[in-house]
N, C-alpha and C positions, 0 to 999 in steps of 0.2 A: 508348756506346750498350748498357744490360743485356737490351734486349728482343732474342728469337730472330725474326728477321728472315726466316730462311729458306722458311718457306711461305709469306711473301707474294710474296716474291721469285718462286720457283717458279711460283704463281698467274698472276704477270703475265710468263713469259716467253713471248716469242715471235719469237726468234731465238738464235742463238749467243751474243748478248753476254749475260752475266751480269754485273748491275747489284751493288755492293756489298753485302753485308749484315752490314759493321760500319763506322762512319765512325772514321777515325784519330785518335788524339790529339793535339791541339794546347793549347798555351798559352794555356787562354782565361781569364779571370777568371769566379771565379763567382759574383760578387755585385756589385752597384751601390747597395748598401743606402744613402743617406743620411740627415743630421740632420732635416732636414727632414720626411722622413720618417717618423723615429721620434714628432718631434714629432705630427705628422697623426695616428697612431694612438692618440695620449696625447688627443687633440682629440676623437677618436672615442668612448671610453669617455666623456669628459664629456659629448659632445651625448648618448650614450645615453638617458637617462630621456626624452627631449623627441622621439626618433623614433620615426614610424611604420612608415616602410619603408626598408631599405637596397637599391636598381638597384646591381649589380656588373656592371661592363662588363668583357667577355673580347673579344679578337679571334679571329673565327672559324677565320681560317687557323691559329690555333695554340690551341685549345679549354682545351687542357692545359698548356701553357707559359705562358699567360696566364692563368689560375686562380692565386691568391694563398692560401695556405693560413692566412696571418696571417687574413685574411677570416673562413674556417670556425675560427679559434679566437675571433674576436671573437662569435661567433653560439652559440658554446660556452661564454661564460663572461658567464654571467648576463644574455645579451641574445636568449634563446631566442624570445622573445613579439615581437619584431622582424621583419615581416615581411622575407623576401628575393625580390627578382627578377633572374634572372642574364636580363643583356641581352647577345648576342653582337652584334657592329658589323661591319663591312665585309662586306653581304651583299653588295655592288655587285662583291666581289672573288672571290665564290664563288656567283655566281647559278647556281639552280635543281640542286643539288648535293642529289639526292633521297637518296641514299645516307650524307651526310654529316647530312642532317637523321634518319634514322632510327638513327642511331649515338649522335647527342646526345638525342635521345628516351629511347632505352636506357639510357644513362648516368644520366641524372635520374632516370630513373623506379626507379632502384635506392635513391636518396635519399628522393625524394619533394621533390625542388625545380621552382620554376618555373621556365621560361626563353623567350625570345622572341627570334627573328632580326631586326636592320633594318640601317638603312642611316642612319647622326648625322645626314647632311645631308640625307636625306628626308623633303618636310613632310610626306607620309601615312603616313612610318612614324611622324613623331614624333608624329600626331594620333593612331595607334592606341596608343602609348606611353599620350598623354595620359588616354585614354580608360579603360586600364587603372586608372591612378594615380585618375581620379574617381569609378571604381565602386567602387576599394576605399575612396576617403575616404566615400561616400554610403552603402558596407554596413556603417559604423560608426554614421553617424547613423542609419540604418533600425534598427540595433540599440541606439539610443538612450544612444550614448557619442559626445555631443558633444564637439569639443576647442577649447578656446580659445586655443591657439596655431596651429592648426590644421594640416593634414596635412602630416606631414615629412617629407620623404625625401632621404636622403644619397646622392650620386652616385660612387660608389666603383670601382677597378679599379688598375692597372698602369699607368706612362705610358703615354701617347701612342695610347690605345686609343678616345679618340672621347667623355671625359666632356664636355668644356667646348662640343666641337662639339654634342654632343646637348644640353646645355643651352640655349644658344643656339638649339635649333632649337625646344625646349620653348616657351622664353620667347616666341619670334616670335610661333608662336600665335596669341595672344590682346594681344599688346604691340608686334607689330613693325612693324606698317603704318604707311606714310610719314604726315602729315597736312603742315597747314601753318608748323605751329609746331614739331614734332618729326621728328627723323629715327631711321632704324632704326640702334640701334647694338649691339653685343657686350658681355653681361653677363659673360663669361667670356674670358679672353684666351687664344687658342686658337694652333697652329705645327705645323709639321713635326717638329721634335724633340721627345724625352723631354725631360717637366722643366718644363714652362712656365708651369704651376701649381706654385706653389708653396709655398700657404697656404689653411684650408679658407677657403671665401670666407663673401659674409655671406648672409643670407636672401635667398633672390631667388622672387617671386610668378610662376606662372604660371597661374594659374586664373581664371578673369573676374569682374570686379569684382562683378558680382551671384551668384554662388557662393555656395550655403548655406554652406559651408567652403571656407574659402582651402589652396590647395596650394601648397607651398613648395619649394624645391630646396635645399641645400646643396652647390655645387661642393667636389672636395677634389683635392690632389695627386697624382699616381701615386705607388704604394707598390711597391715590387720585394720579390724573394725574399732573403730572406738566405743567406748561402753556406750553412747548414747544411744547408737543403732546395733546394738548386737544385745544376745538374748541366750538363755542357757541352752538352748537347741544347737543354735547358731555356734556357740563355743565347744559342746560335747562333740559336733560333728566336727571341725576342725581340729579338735584334737583327734578325732580317728583318723584324721586322712593324714595329722602329721604336720598341720597346719600351726600350732603352738608346743610348744616346749613339752615335752612327756610329763615334764614335774606339775607344771602349772596347774591342772588340774585333778582331783582325787582319781585315783587307777578304779577304785569298786564304782565309781561312779560312772567312766567310759562303758568298763565292763557292762554294767547296768543295761546303758545305752544302748550297747551294742546288742545286748539280750532280747531288748525292748524292737530295737527295729527289726532283729530278726523274727521275732513272733510275728511281728505286722506282714512281712515279705514270704513268710513260709520259704525260706532257701532249698533250692533242688541238691545243691552241691554235699557232697559230703564232710559234715564239720562234725568232727571224732568226741567234742565236748557239746554239742548241740541236741537233745534232745529232739528228736521226730515227732508230730503232731499225732503220730499212729500211736506212741510208744509213752515218753511219759512226760510230754509238754509244762511246763511251768514261766512264770513268772516272777519267780526268785530266785538271785543271783546266786544266794550264799548255797542251794540246791545245786547250784551247777558248780560249784566249787567243790561239794560236797562229792557230784559224781567222779570230777577228776582223779579226786583223792579213789574213788574207788576203781577207776583205771588205772591207777598207779602214774599216773603223769606228774601227779606234783604231789607233797607231801604236807605242805602247810599254804595256807590261804594268802599267802604274799607272793608266794612261788606260782599260786592257782591265776592270780590276778597276770603276773606278768605272761604266762602262758596264753593267756586270753588274748592280751592286749599286744603280743609277737603274733599271734595268726591273724589279726585285723589285717597287717601289712599285705598277708598271701591271700586272705579270702576274696572269692570273686563274686560277682553277681549280689554287691549285697550295696546298695544306697545308707548313704548315713542322712540323706534328707528323705523328709516324708514327704515334702511337697508334689515329686512327680509323680506318684501314686494316685495321686487325687482325680477325681475328674474335672475337666474343664469349669462346669457350672460350682465347683467348690472351691476353685482357685484360679485366680487372675495376678501372672504375672506381672503385664504392667501396673497392677493396682500395688503389690508387694515394692514394687520400685517406687514409685509415687510415695508409698508412705515412709519409706526408707529416708528419699530426700527432703519431704518435711521435716524429718527429726534431726536433720544436719541443718539445715534450714533456721528453724525454730533454734537451734543452740548457738548458730551462728549471730542470728540476733540476740538473742541473752548475753551475749559474751561481749557485742557491741554496746548495749546498754550499760554493764557494766563499764567498760573504757568509759564510756562518755560519762560516767556518774564517777568514777576515779578523776578525772581529769576537770571535772566539776569541782570535786573535791581539793584537790590540789589547789584552785582556782582560790579557794576562798581558805585556806590556812597559812 
């Protein structure tokens, strides 16, 4: 954790208890980047000429850790004309958080990015997104830019941020009602684990049959970060969001990171296993395990870890990134993105050099 969290901690200090300002180093893998994800990135470039918009989903609880610099790279690689809309999901987990909304507004204003916040399962939120897509499609028609293939939208993002759920919600608006001869069915496979969607889907129509111009979605597999631009804090945040396989990262590290974040934020919601600041606050995750034993919630450490990690899926108003808690003078969204892009470019240059050296070696053999 490279951020200076001391100002944040002292702003939240209400007792003699001092939360940790640095998270300990665990043996955490820095990537879950798989072969099918590399294939999906190549497919994105193949589809680019026919795309009108990319809807990029991120988890509202971890707005930075679920932002993938590979998508930024995609838009900077000759695809600047494609419209981009950032969609933050899991609104139901962070209800009415005005501070977070103001922070996101400030961040995206730095880069002139459009964003919305929604719940992928909400019909009303899906309808609002469909209105945006319809408006963008109609705008092209009004500008005398008809699209023979219709208005095409790629739905992208990290694993398990709600892409397939959102695709199903959008499809259901106009095609999901049951009739005598048809039944509602999912057009995209969903699940609670990362990596359910393994390949880029066929074209899915979501506009009405009588629309002037059809709107079509393309669902895609979740794409993680390569280790070059990842970090321990990002991987732990992604684990708490469910963006990587639950078994990939030590469950004790996940539980400890959740405690670290909760101590910084002092959550107001009633969390049975979390000691409030005015009772027995702690930075020791094993004392939390003992608390669960005393509460007779669990009987052993393994069960305690599982109990906490199950709760994270239901817990509300807990940010899994610390950066949104910082003041504008303490964190720059634009610099954060530029630093990641430099790492990607540096990695590409190194690989290019290796390829050149490899080719030269072949010439002399």
